[in-house]
C-alpha atoms as one frame of an Amber mdcrd trajectory, in Angstrom:
protein
 -35.660  92.829  74.776 -32.038  93.170  74.850 -30.912  96.447  77.185 -27.914
  97.459  79.115 -28.243  97.867  82.840 -26.953 101.560  84.497 -25.263 100.425
  87.156 -26.768 102.104  90.071 -24.305 102.558  93.755 -23.952 105.033  95.812
 -20.374 105.869  97.148 -20.162 103.928  99.937 -21.047 100.901  97.350 -24.915
 100.451  98.029 -27.532  99.979  95.945 -30.002 102.418  96.259 -33.562 100.787
  97.640 -35.724 103.394  96.374 -35.133 105.927  93.708 -36.809 109.317  94.262
 -36.471 110.752  91.010 -36.181 110.152  87.561 -35.623 112.702  84.684 -34.162
 115.210  81.986 -31.575 117.607  82.421 -31.628 121.034  80.744 -29.102 119.193
  78.326 -31.025 116.259  77.710 -29.169 113.718  79.549 -30.860 111.789  82.298
 -30.815 112.401  85.581 -32.057 109.823  88.315 -32.358 110.619  92.348 -31.499
 108.721  95.042 -30.384 109.126  99.138 -28.201 106.256 100.139 -30.181 104.919
 103.705 -26.439 103.595 104.751 -24.292 106.807 105.034 -27.406 109.189 104.052
 -25.903 110.408 101.408 -28.009 112.373  98.613 -27.212 110.699  94.816 -27.372
 111.313  91.172 -26.408 109.493  88.103 -26.329 111.512  85.186 -25.793 109.672
  81.678 -25.524 110.910  78.399 -28.470 109.583  76.475 -26.832 110.162  72.944
 -24.008 107.852  74.347 -26.207 105.443  75.347 -27.840 106.022  72.049 -25.020
 105.410  69.618 -23.315 101.922  71.740 -26.540 100.292  70.827 -26.778 101.488
  67.274 -23.304  99.833  67.286 -24.548  96.370  68.670 -27.732  96.773  66.035
 -27.735  95.206  62.430 -26.894  97.786  59.612 -31.618  98.033  58.977 -32.005
  98.273  63.107 -29.714 101.030  63.628 -31.378 103.049  60.407 -34.661 102.818
  62.346 -33.510 103.241  65.437 -32.133 107.009  64.489 -34.942 108.350  63.308
 -35.968 111.977  64.540 -40.186 110.362  64.557 -38.282 107.396  67.448 -37.111
 110.183  69.103 -40.053 112.037  69.736 -41.865 109.123  70.259 -39.192 107.944
  73.424 -39.816 111.596  74.456 -43.930 111.942  75.067 -43.755 108.371  76.005
 -41.620 109.701  79.190 -43.605 112.312  79.455 -46.761 109.760  79.239 -45.224
 108.819  82.532 -44.735 111.875  84.213 -40.852 112.020  83.467 -40.266 115.945
  81.978 -37.775 117.033  79.927
């Protein structure tokens, strides 16, 4: 499976040891939350999923991109994340 990793690091440069929460903001953005063990700051990374989807579609072939943008797939993705306990 191809994917773009989300670079996670604190303002001090340390990567998270343990992620506390992953969820969605009220506006539908992906939010990743952890506490930095090095500097003790509470960190939140917010990613706009629509921009990530658009960027991924640019790399996909035209036929695959048409399939990836269907409403059914977005609904399936949302239900799958909710089944993992990630709530919008």
